[in-house]
FIDREN-780617 format. One record per residue (C-alpha): x, y, z; residue in one letter. Coordinates in steps of 0.5 Angstrom, whole numbers, padded with zeros to 4 digits, always signed. Layout:
BEGIN
XYZa ...
//
This chain:
BEGIN
+0301+0376+0191x +0303+0368+0190x +0303+0367+0198x +0296+0370+0198x +0293+0367+0192x +0295+0360+0193x +0294+0360+0201x +0302+0358+0202x +0302+0359+0209x +0296+0356+0211x +0298+0350+0207x +0305+0350+0210x +0309+0351+0204x +0313+0356+0200x +0314+0358+0193x +0320+0355+0192x +0317+0348+0194x +0311+0349+0189x +0316+0351+0183x +0320+0345+0185x +0314+0340+0185x +0311+0343+0179x +0318+0342+0175x +0318+0335+0178x +0311+0334+0175x +0312+0336+0168x +0318+0332+0167x +0314+0326+0170x +0308+0327+0165x +0312+0330+0159x +0312+0324+0156x +0305+0325+0154x +0307+0330+0149x +0310+0324+0145x +0305+0318+0147x +0299+0321+0146x +0300+0324+0139x +0303+0317+0137x +0296+0314+0139x +0292+0319+0136x +0295+0319+0129x +0293+0312+0128x +0286+0314+0127x +0289+0319+0121x +0289+0325+0125x +0295+0329+0123x +0301+0328+0129x +0303+0335+0129x +0296+0337+0131x +0295+0332+0136x +0301+0334+0139x +0299+0341+0139x +0292+0340+0142x +0296+0335+0147x +0300+0341+0150x +0295+0346+0149x +0289+0342+0153x +0294+0340+0159x +0297+0347+0160x +0289+0350+0160x +0287+0344+0165x +0293+0345+0169x +0292+0353+0170x +0285+0352+0171x +0285+0347+0177x +0291+0350+0180x +0287+0357+0180x +0280+0355+0181x +0281+0348+0185x +0288+0350+0188x +0290+0343+0187x +0297+0340+0185x +0294+0336+0180x +0296+0335+0173x +0290+0335+0168x +0292+0331+0161x +0290+0327+0156x +0289+0320+0160x +0293+0314+0158x +0287+0309+0157x +0282+0314+0155x +0286+0316+0149x +0287+0308+0147x +0279+0308+0147x +0278+0314+0143x +0283+0311+0138x +0282+0304+0138x +0275+0303+0140x +0271+0309+0137x +0275+0310+0131x +0278+0304+0129x +0274+0299+0132x +0267+0302+0131x +0269+0306+0125x +0268+0313+0126x +0272+0318+0123x +0277+0322+0128x +0272+0328+0127x +0266+0324+0129x +0270+0322+0135x +0272+0329+0137x +0264+0330+0137x +0263+0324+0142x +0269+0327+0146x +0265+0334+0146x +0258+0331+0148x +0261+0326+0153x +0264+0333+0156x +0257+0336+0157x +0255+0330+0161x +0261+0330+0165x +0260+0337+0166x +0253+0336+0168x +0255+0331+0174x +0260+0336+0176x +0255+0342+0177x +0249+0337+0180x +0249+0332+0185x +0249+0327+0180x +0256+0326+0181x +0255+0323+0188x +0250+0318+0186x +0254+0315+0180x +0260+0314+0185x +0256+0310+0190x +0252+0307+0184x +0258+0303+0180x +0261+0298+0185x +0268+0298+0187x +0270+0292+0183x +0268+0294+0177x +0271+0300+0177x +0278+0296+0179x +0276+0292+0173x +0276+0297+0168x +0283+0300+0170x +0286+0293+0170x +0283+0292+0163x +0285+0298+0160x +0292+0297+0163x +0292+0290+0160x +0290+0293+0153x +0295+0298+0153x +0300+0293+0154x +0298+0289+0148x +0298+0296+0144x +0305+0297+0146x +0307+0290+0145x +0305+0291+0138x +0308+0298+0137x +0314+0295+0139x +0314+0289+0134x +0314+0284+0140x +0307+0281+0138x +0305+0280+0131x +0299+0277+0128x +0298+0270+0126x +0293+0266+0121x +0293+0260+0126x +0293+0263+0133x +0291+0270+0132x +0297+0273+0135x +0304+0270+0136x +0311+0273+0138x +0314+0277+0134x +0321+0277+0130x +0326+0279+0136x +0332+0279+0131x +0328+0285+0128x +0332+0292+0129x +0325+0295+0132x +0324+0289+0137x +0331+0289+0139x +0330+0297+0140x +0324+0296+0144x +0327+0291+0149x +0333+0295+0150x +0328+0301+0152x +0324+0297+0156x +0330+0295+0160x +0333+0302+0161x +0326+0305+0163x +0324+0299+0168x +0331+0300+0171x +0330+0308+0172x +0322+0306+0174x +0324+0301+0180x +0330+0306+0182x +0324+0312+0182x +0328+0316+0178x +0324+0323+0176x +0322+0323+0169x +0324+0316+0168x +0320+0315+0161x +0322+0322+0158x +0330+0320+0160x +0328+0313+0157x +0325+0316+0150x +0331+0320+0149x +0336+0315+0150x +0332+0310+0146x +0331+0315+0140x +0339+0317+0141x +0341+0310+0140x +0336+0309+0134x +0340+0315+0131x +0347+0313+0132x +0346+0306+0130x +0341+0308+0124x +0336+0303+0126x +0329+0305+0124x +0323+0303+0127x +0317+0307+0124x +0317+0315+0127x +0312+0316+0132x +0310+0322+0128x +0313+0329+0125x +0312+0336+0128x +0313+0340+0122x +0306+0344+0121x +0305+0351+0123x +0301+0353+0128x +0296+0357+0123x +0294+0350+0120x +0292+0348+0127x +0285+0352+0125x +0283+0346+0121x +0283+0341+0127x +0280+0346+0132x +0273+0345+0133x +0273+0340+0127x +0268+0336+0131x +0263+0332+0126x +0256+0331+0129x +0253+0328+0123x +0252+0321+0126x +0248+0324+0132x +0242+0321+0131x +0244+0314+0131x +0244+0309+0137x +0251+0307+0136x +0253+0314+0137x +0250+0315+0143x +0252+0309+0146x +0259+0311+0144x +0258+0318+0148x +0255+0314+0154x +0261+0309+0154x +0266+0315+0154x +0263+0319+0159x +0263+0313+0164x +0270+0312+0163x +0272+0319+0164x +0267+0320+0170x +0269+0314+0174x +0277+0315+0173x +0277+0322+0175x +0273+0321+0181x +0277+0315+0183x +0284+0319+0181x +0282+0325+0185x +0280+0322+0191x +0286+0318+0191x +0291+0324+0190x +0288+0330+0194x +0291+0331+0201x +0285+0336+0203x +0279+0332+0201x +0275+0339+0201x +0278+0341+0194x +0275+0335+0191x +0269+0339+0189x +0272+0345+0185x +0278+0340+0182x +0272+0335+0179x +0269+0341+0176x +0276+0343+0173x +0277+0336+0170x +0270+0337+0167x +0271+0343+0164x +0278+0341+0161x +0275+0334+0159x +0270+0338+0155x +0275+0343+0152x +0279+0337+0149x +0274+0336+0144x +0275+0343+0142x +0282+0343+0142x +0282+0336+0138x +0285+0331+0143x +0282+0325+0147x +0279+0327+0154x +0283+0329+0159x +0283+0326+0166x +0287+0327+0173x +0294+0324+0172x +0296+0319+0177x +0303+0322+0175x +0301+0328+0180x +0303+0324+0185x +0310+0325+0184x +0309+0333+0185x +0306+0332+0191x +0311+0327+0194x +0316+0333+0192x +0312+0338+0197x +0307+0340+0192x +0301+0342+0196x +0297+0348+0192x +0295+0350+0185x +0302+0353+0184x +0305+0347+0183x +0300+0345+0177x +0300+0352+0174x +0308+0352+0174x +0307+0345+0170x +0302+0348+0165x +0307+0354+0164x +0312+0349+0162x +0308+0345+0157x +0307+0352+0153x +0314+0353+0153x +0315+0346+0151x +0312+0348+0144x +0318+0351+0142x +0322+0344+0142x +0316+0340+0138x +0320+0339+0132x +0325+0335+0136x +0319+0330+0137x +0319+0328+0130x +0325+0324+0131x +0322+0319+0136x +0321+0312+0133x +0315+0308+0135x +0320+0303+0139x +0321+0309+0144x +0314+0309+0145x +0312+0302+0146x +0316+0301+0153x +0312+0307+0156x +0305+0303+0154x +0308+0297+0157x +0310+0299+0163x +0304+0304+0164x +0299+0298+0163x +0303+0294+0168x +0302+0300+0173x +0295+0300+0172x +0294+0292+0172x +0296+0293+0180x +0289+0295+0181x +0287+0288+0181x +0290+0286+0188x +0284+0290+0191x +0279+0286+0188x +0275+0281+0193x +0276+0274+0190x +0271+0272+0196x +0265+0273+0192x +0264+0271+0185x +0258+0276+0184x +0263+0281+0185x +0270+0278+0182x +0267+0275+0175x +0264+0281+0172x +0270+0285+0174x +0274+0279+0170x +0269+0279+0164x +0271+0287+0164x +0279+0285+0164x +0279+0279+0159x +0274+0282+0154x +0277+0289+0153x +0284+0287+0150x +0281+0281+0147x +0276+0285+0143x +0280+0291+0142x +0274+0295+0145x +0274+0298+0152x +0267+0299+0151x +0265+0292+0150x +0269+0290+0156x +0265+0295+0160x +0258+0293+0158x +0259+0286+0159x +0261+0287+0166x +0256+0292+0167x +0250+0287+0165x +0253+0281+0168x +0253+0284+0175x +0246+0285+0177x +0244+0278+0173x +0249+0275+0178x +0246+0279+0184x +0239+0277+0182x +0242+0270+0182x +0245+0270+0189x +0238+0273+0191x +0241+0280+0193x +0237+0284+0188x +0237+0290+0193x +0245+0290+0193x +0244+0293+0186x +0242+0301+0186x +0237+0303+0181x +0242+0307+0177x +0246+0301+0176x +0240+0297+0173x +0239+0303+0169x +0246+0303+0166x +0246+0296+0165x +0239+0296+0161x +0242+0301+0157x +0248+0297+0155x +0243+0291+0154x +0239+0295+0149x +0245+0297+0145x +0247+0290+0143x +0239+0288+0142x +0239+0294+0137x +0246+0293+0134x +0245+0285+0133x +0238+0283+0133x +0234+0289+0130x 
//
């Protein structure tokens, strides 16, 4: 039955290979069960509910893309997207986390529209590659900055705004220890490096009595989760800032999903259904109570292990459901175990900068604005907006207005209107 359902013979693979690949994918991405709730809880969302939502939406996404798209891809709350939800939408723009979930739902609707119409292709062609790469790099720097703060390696300063933290503090020492351990595992390409590192740091913190602030506590019952399920608050739907937030989040999840799927899928004919599964799962994120899902770059670990079909994703999804039995243990994980993950993942995303062409200032400077403004303003949306506004202006100054698509002009104008209404009206 499995051979027929997932076309294993056509893909020249076996049930054993797919199960092994699914297990590898799970241990590679399982850290999201710890890191995502830790980030979302900064918004005031109950940690235990965010944890449950993370597990459920990942299981749902993996099962959907496995059965519908027959692709070995993990769909899970995206690193960077969760930072946008927590630190830009809620903390930066002042929305409640319930209003943030409403923004997630509406951005999911727009994502679905692109997935079910020819709009996806038009958007993919409209936005220049340099800006897409700049967004990835900017989010990577942002995640690194958040990790340094959570780990006590960077602190606020009245004169210089930020400064090096007190490295003699137990939390900072634990973060540095964790960073060294995880980096050693990552460079040796150990499967499940982040999960192993988190376990080692948490054990060390317990043995030496080091307390650096718990990442959260998973103690509430599943029944109480109903208070978060469909908790989205649409009370601000008529305001311009609300729709600006919806537009910005949509841009992020659409272009990240497109780029990651194109890079991860060996058989490009699977892109259509896989993209549709990604859109449905991102939409479902708002109902389940978490930031949007995207295809995880960690899917590459399962592919490298021999995963070629949706059976790999299905196995990973089922393991996320099993992991719910062990959630009480996650309450013992300190923030110093989370910080190294954010720092290293941020570094991995920054590698995208090598693909930006620095021969043309009208290409690299808008990307540079995105990269600089995202971490320095603590806002992914503002970084994207500045880059998107600058790009057509520089092309027109260069005498190449036709190098910019009408769709790109429209997007840039919408960002410009946002600042006009926010600061001048």
